[in-house]
C-alpha positions, -999 to +999 in steps of 0.1 A: +065+455+256+045+424+245+043+418+208+008+415+194+018+419+157+006+384+148-029+394+157-032+420+130-034+392+105-059+373+126-096+369+118-115+401+129-138+379+150-110+370+173-104+407+183-141+411+186-143+382+211-114+398+231-133+430+232-165+414+244-146+397+272-131+431+281-166+447+283-177+420+307-147+422+330-122+450+322-099+441+351-093+406+338-081+418+304-044+417+294-029+451+302-020+458+266-055+450+253-071+469+282-051+500+273-061+497+237-098+491+244-100+519+269-084+544+245-106+532+217-138+537+237-127+571+249-117+584+215-147+571+197-170+585+224-185+551+231-180+550+269-209+563+289-188+566+321-199+533+338-180+508+316-208+502+291-209+514+255-235+531+234-231+511+202-211+481+191-180+484+169-177+461+139-149+434+140-133+450+109-133+484+126-117+470+157-090+452+136-081+484+117-081+505+149-058+479+166-035+480+136-032+518+139-025+514+176+002+489+169+017+513+143+019+540+169+036+516+193+059+505+165+071+540+160+077+544+197+098+512+200+115+512+166+112+547+151+148+554+162+160+529+135+147+553+109+157+586+126+178+611+106+206+613+131+236+610+109+248+644+094+273+630+069+261+596+055+230+575+052+223+553+081+225+515+079+192+497+073+183+481+106+150+467+093+126+489+113+095+473+098+074+504+101+057+503+067+019+504+066+019+468+052+037+456+083+006+464+103-020+451+078-027+487+065-023+502+031-022+536+013-060+533+009-063+537+047-044+570+048-075+592+044-095+572+069-100+585+104-091+564+134-100+567+170-066+551+178-050+585+170-060+592+206-028+573+217-007+601+201-030+630+211-050+630+178-084+613+184-103+605+152-075+619+130-066+609+095-041+581+093-019+603+071-018+630+098-011+604+125+019+590+105+032+625+098+032+633+135+049+600+144+076+607+118+082+642+131+085+629+167+103+596+162+122+597+129+134+633+125+168+644+140+162+626+173+156+589+179+147+575+213+151+541+229+130+536+260+104+509+255+126+482+270+121+498+304+100+474+325+088+500+349+056+511+333+053+544+352+089+553+342+083+543+306+051+563+304+068+594+319+096+592+293+071+588+264+048+617+275+076+641+283+095+632+251+065+636+228+055+669+244+090+683+243+093+674+206+063+697+199+075+726+220+090+757+203+125+769+210+126+804+223+145+832+206+168+837+237+176+800+236+185+802+200+208+832+206+225+813+234+230+783+212+246+804+185+269+821+210+281+788+224+286+773+189+306+804+180+328+799+210+333+762+202+340+766+164+362+797+166+383+783+195+391+752+174+397+772+142+420+796+161+441+769+176+443+751+143+457+782+126+481+793+154+495+759+163+497+740+131+504+703+135+502+704+173+481+678+189+449+691+205+424+663+198+400+690+186+362+690+188+359+699+151+327+683+139+313+677+173+311+714+185+274+710+195+289+694+227+295+729+240+259+742+239+248+707+251+269+710+282+258+746+287+222+736+287+227+705+309+245+726+335+220+755+334+190+732+336+206+711+363+212+743+384+175+753+379+166+718+392+186+722+424+220+707+414+248+723+434+278+707+417+286+691+383+315+667+380+326+659+345+348+630+332+360+628+297+389+616+275+410+640+254+387+645+224+373+681+228+388+685+263+405+718+256+373+732+242+354+720+273+381+735+296+378+769+278+341+772+270+324+751+297+348+752+327+360+788+321+397+780+321+413+812+309+425+812+273+458+825+285+465+794+305+457+771+276+479+792+253+507+790+278+505+752+277+506+753+239+537+776+241+554+751+264+557+775+293+566+756+325+549+769+356+573+786+380+562+763+408+567+728+395+572+713+430+538+696+429+545+674+399+561+667+366+529+675+348+510+660+319+499+669+284+474+697+282+445+676+270+447+654+301+444+681+327+415+688+351+401+721+362+374+734+386+355+767+388+325+784+402+301+793+374+269+814+370+242+801+346+223+824+323+194+823+349+218+836+376+222+803+394+256+795+411+270+761+404+304+744+410+321+727+381+349+701+382+365+683+354+385+654+366+420+647+351+421+617+329+448+596+313+447+582+277+429+551+290+398+566+276+371+555+300+393+550+332+380+583+346+344+570+347+344+552+381+366+579+395+340+605+387+312+583+401+331+577+433+340+614+436+303+624+432+292+598+458+317+611+483+306+647+478+270+636+485+280+617+516+301+645+530+282+676+521+246+669+511+234+642+535+230+616+507+209+639+486+222+626+453+203+651+433+226+678+445+257+665+426+254+656+389+281+634+372+285+638+335+306+613+316+316+623+280+325+592+259+336+585+224+315+560+205+343+535+199+353+536+236+318+533+251+312+503+229+346+487+234+356+493+270+344+468+296+346+494+323+313+508+310+296+475+317+310+474+352+300+509+360+265+505+347+261+473+369+272+494+398+249+523+391+219+511+410+236+493+439+234+506+474+271+511+478+277+528+445+246+547+435+251+584+431+218+596+418+224+589+381+249+599+355+243+617+323+264+599+296+271+621+266+286+603+236+305+623+211+298+598+183+321+608+155+316+573+139+353+564+140+378+551+165+415+558+161+412+549+125+385+522+128+351+525+111+321+518+134+313+487+114+345+472+127+341+486+162+310+469+176+284+441+170+255+461+185+232+484+165+245+514+186+275+522+206+251+528+235+232+495+232+246+485+266+222+510+282+193+487+277+209+463+302+200+486+331+169+499+314+178+535+310+167+557+280+190+565+251+185+597+230+202+596+196+205+630+181+220+646+149+250+668+160+243+692+131+210+701+147+219+720+179+183+727+187+176+689+187+207+685+209+194+711+233+160+693+235+175+659+244+197+676+270+166+691+286+149+657+287+181+640+301+183+664+330+146+661+338+147+623+337+178+621+359+164+644+385+130+627+384+142+591+387+178+594+400+188+572+371+215+571+343+205+584+309+225+584+276+227+610+249+242+597+216+252+627+196+260+615+161+286+638+144+319+635+127+356+642+132+369+668+108+406+659+111+425+627+120+428+611+154+451+640+161+457+671+139+488+656+123+472+624+113+458+617+078+423+602+081+420+594+043+444+565+048+415+545+061+383+565+053+389+582+019+352+583+010+339+596+043+366+623+045+359+635+010+324+642+022+336+658+055+360+682+036+330+697+019+308+697+049+300+731+064+308+737+101+279+736+125+280+773+135+275+784+098+248+757+093+229+770+123+233+807+114+218+799+080+190+779+097+182+810+118+182+832+088+159+808+070+135+809+100+130+847+100+159+856+122+174+882+099+199+894+124+214+859+128+240+862+100+252+895+112+253+883+148+273+853+138+299+874+120+300+899+149+305+871+175+333+856+153+352+888+150+348+897+187+360+863+199+389+861+174+402+894+184+399+884+221+418+852+215+445+870+196+448+896+224+451+869+251+475+849+230+497+879+228+496+885+265+497+850+278+487+861+313+467+837+335+437+851+353+417+822+367+381+822+376+377+825+414+370+792+432+358+794+468+369+763+487+343+743+506+343+713+529+357+689+520+379+710+497+394+729+527+413+700+541+431+696+508+443+732+512+460+722+544+479+694+528+515+697+518+539+677+496+557+650+515+595+649+518+619+621+525+622+633+561+585+625+566+593+588+561+622+585+585+598+580+614+560+577+615+539+601+635+524+591+668+491+574+662+485+558+696+451+559+713+448+561+751+444+527+767+412+537+784+397+546+750+410+514+734+392+494+759+360+514+755+361+509+717+369+472+721+339+465+743+317+487+720+325+466+689+321+433+708+286+439+720+253+433+700+220+451+705+193+437+727+170+414+708+196+408+680+204+371+675+237+366+657+246+331+646+257+310+676+292+305+660+296+343+657+283+349+692+308+325+706+336+341+685+329+375+700+327+361+735+360+342+730+377+374+719+365+392+750+377+363+772+410+362+754+416+399+759+406+398+796+430+368+801+459+378+779+455+416+773+458+410+735+438+416+703+439+395+672+443+409+637+406+414+629+401+432+662+431+454+656+417+464+622+383+472+636+398+492+664+416+514+639+383+521+621+365+526+654+391+551+667+389+571+635+351+572+636+353+583+672+376+612+661+351+623+635+365+607+603+343+587+580+355+553+570+345+535+538+355+499+530+344+480+499+353+449+480+340+414+474+327+400+507+343+426+529+316+426+555+326+392+568+360+392+551+371+366+525+387+346+552+358+350+577+379+371+600+364+406+600+327+402+607+323+440+606+286+434+599+265+407+617+233+391+605+204+381+627+199+343+622+161+347+622+154+379+604+187+384+584+187+420+597+222+435+595+240+451+624+272+472+618+296+467+647+314+500+640+286+525+639+283+527+677+318+541+678+311+570+655+306+606+664+273+622+654+273+627+616+302+604+611+296+571+593+312+537+587+303+528+551+309+491+543+297+475+511+301+441+496+309+450+460+299+435+427+324+411+412+345+439+397+380+452+404+386+478+377+354+499+383+352+494+420+388+504+427+383+534+404+352+543+424+370+541+457+399+561+443+374+588+433+358+586+467+392+592+484+400+620+460+369+640+471+375+639+509+409+636+525+394+634+560+377+601+552+396+568+550+387+549+519+398+512+515+394+486+488+401+450+496+408+424+470+393+390+476+427+376+467+456+400+462+463+389+426+428+400+416+441+435+417+455+429+382+420+434+369+423+470+380+459+476+367+448+506+347+437+525+378+469+514+396+491+525+367+474+557+357+459+571+390+473+554+421+510+556+412+512+588+391+484+612+398+503+633+423+532+638+399+510+643+368+481+663+382+491+674+417+463+652+429+469+636+463+450+605+473+450+584+505+432+552+491+443+520+509+445+487+490+444+455+510+458+427+489+459+392+506+493+377+498+514+348+510+525+313+499+504+287+516+499+261+489+469+278+475+481+276+439+492+302+413+461+324+415+458+326+453+494+331+465+510+362+450+495+397+449+524+407+425+543+431+448+569+436+421+544+454+400+537+480+427+573+483+436+583+489+399+559+518+400+572+531+433+594+563+431+595+599+443+575+589+475+545+583+453+529+555+474+535+534+505+540+497+501+537+476+533+536+440+543+525+441+579+528+412+604+511+424+636+476+436+646+490+467+663+512+477+634+483+474+610+462+495+634+489+523+633+493+521+596+456+527+590+455+556+615+487+570+599+468+575+566+447+602+583+473+615+608+497+626+581+493+662+568+497+649+533+481+619+515+496+588+500+480+557+486+489+527+508+491+492+494+493+465+521+500+429+513+476+414+538+480+380+556+457+351+550+464+322+574+484+346+596+452+365+604+448+339+632+484+333+639+490+338+677+522+358+670+503+383+649+482+393+679+493+424+698+491+436+734+470+466+743+501+486+752+511+484+715+479+503+706+482+529+733+519+538+726+539+551+697+530+546+661+537+526+630+570+507+630+586+504+596+611+478+607+606+452+635+637+438+652+639+402+664+624+398+699+640+364+703+676+376+702+690+386+736+727+392+727+733+410+694+770+402+695+763+365+691+744+370+658+764+359+628+736+361+602+706+385+599+677+372+578+658+402+566+623+393+553+588+406+550+552+394+557+545+357+561+581+347+555+589+360+590+567+334+608+582+305+588+618+316+595+611+326+631+595+292+640+626+274+626+648+298+646+630+292+678+626+255+673+664+251+667+673+277+693+694+296+667+707+326+687+733+332+660+706+341+635+683+372+638+651+375+619+642+411+611+609+422+596+607+448+569+571+461+574+574+490+549+592+484+517+586+518+500+597+543+509+626+521+522+633+529+559+671+532+552+681+549+585+663+523+606+680+494+587+713+511+591+708+513+628+701+476+629+731+469+607+753+487+633+736+467+661+744+434+644+778+446+632+794+412+631+766+396+609+761+390+572+727+400+559+705+380+536+671+391+523+648+360+521+616+359+502+593+330+493+584+345+459+604+335+428+635+355+418+616+374+391+588+384+414+583+398+449+606+422+466+642+413+456+643+432+423+633+465+439+657+461+468+686+451+446+680+482+425+672+508+453+689+497+485+726+505+487+731+512+524+751+480+529+758+447+512+731+421+513+726+387+497+693+375+484+676+341+487+644+331+469+627+305+448+641+302+412+626+324+386+593+311+374+567+318+347+540+309+372+536+326+405+534+293+425+529+256+423+494+243+423+503+212+444+502+215+481+529+188+488+553+205+463+547+238+480+555+224+514+587+208+501+598+240+484+591+261+515+609+238+538+639+238+515+639+276+514+638+279+552+666+253+556+688+271+531+682+304+550+697+289+582+725+270+564+757+278+582 
């Protein structure tokens, strides 16, 4: 909003001149002045309906009126800096500059009447009354930030709805519901605190207004047409949300506190109780049915955010025909985490992008004013933990957690705004943490003063019960005691019984496919399933993806590329790597499976190989080469992502988590960029099935291979993934042929279980003639975990077997062929985890007179050798590699070439 404060001290005649100009030509006036003059005319009764006025205003009158107008605008933009949102300590002085003198007014003006009161619904009111109303709306227990929103219609909607909502009464039934939910929240924490002394639960104590807040968000969302709510949160208050929002039976929670191990632990080793997820079907107080899902989350506090966002998007794509209003994501943050974690910035930057928009997220911050032990003054530079919201121009509602009615009001507004604009919105509930970071921690070590106040501070349920009593609800006190005794007795009874009786959950598409999934066994990895596609269908799909629509003009270079691929196939009967990849997607689309691919520059591919989307050279119109292969209601989703790894990989993981019948893929621009998403890899990709029984079929494509590209563009760090590999948790591949890649992608959907697959993709070898595959390789068989040496005709003559993976094969094989070394076989390991032991043993028998050496181009402390040395014991094998190195690769091309040549020579050394 433009700042006109300097004009309040200008000579009155200046404003008078502006007013005269406005009278002559209202359309030419500055929008801010026009708004003021129109309101002034209307409120003072000076307009006669045709733009003229009945009498002239004095310059001094105009100046005072404008000062009041700017005072009103000042409260709207900066009133939040004075709002009484902190329940336990005075707020920091942020220099709101909302004194009368800041606008050229004084106490002498308080009894004067001003037409400018029209701008807050009080035409010709006393200034004292105008100020009183502004303080009630903008500086009470709620503070709102919204005036940085550039969209004037959106800003006006927020202002009008907020100001009207602040003046509305709360109904008696709403008050009773709030008291009931507060009782559940407070008594649940008190019960656990007494029964499980010293056990970690990361309680909600001090922030219990979260429970009525979620209750009203969910109820209002259901009234607004939302069918599903997906919640992501860290551990603070999670048990309370599981019990009192999600409906997880108290018995199950008590069982977890008692350390009872489920009889069937076949689906995982489990996780601590405050990381677990849950889902249920709920009925709101208005009788509306709504599905609730709380995603599991590790202790990386905000890692769940993109997972929830992607999950919600997948549900909308699969079930609701992209009607994003049907699924509501709610993310519950801590104040220190939302301010300190970069994932929040990445997620907000994604929120309005075509490939990642999901209709808006409600961000609910449990602002207990302290991190682990860190005071908020050490936790951020911004005024608020939510200040990042202004970057994407979404409103922030700050609210006092000790005023549950104010909390309910902001929740109402948040839902309305989200449904109206399909936009994110933040609620910053300022509260406190009654105990330490966990219940065994001593918070006075770092906050002695604050915790001496908290010790004496009444809990919110008792505060609210007294509030109701003070506001003529004489039954409130008795009701509060009655509710407390009833719930306490129920909790005690269920603790004694410890019998689980979950809420029913009726499975829906795409839930049902998950019900058909089973846990994989070692036998499943002895041989891959058949994933071939009939030759006739392969040809049909090939010609479909090679054509362009009539009237579409691709770049001549692209047009020639497509024509050359057709000519090559018709002459040689082969497909290159990119075509093999697109054929995999096309075949899955033709079978009714959605495919989603995202990452930086994936439409063309980092190495200009894929060209899944073409651009008209004249109109820049896009054409997806895959969509013509799809069945009706089946879609190929491909999006060039923002420059993010962490949030985007998390989003795609969440997408894959929602629908096992869709193939979700994330491609790194260079494989080592995956290290930016290491938290998702460590906490979700590698361990989710064991921790939370959560399968996932996400595919990561990580370009990898030493080609003289330097330390940042050579090595995708396979050792990191292999170190995480155990218990069949994920599939690690380094594939060398187009057909094998085709089968690997199709296998992801063919299996009746789901595993993440990490493939270390080629770069230069995308165009290597020996990576091309004949059509017969697509129309027969399936994925081959090990590829034998096609050059060797007589196995008995082989004295040495060079086992390798990925690009190393081509370097070794070219040397072998050039030197006609029939005594050396070069065998490719296409899948490294799970290790195809039986297939390797068969080849060991075939080359029974040979010594085996595993050759890798990566240094000794990287790559594949560490994993194989530790996990492969089927037969003795030597290892050859570069020396251990602190850096992944040299940055000098000539040094690389020399190193690589020496490595290859040594491999063939007799």
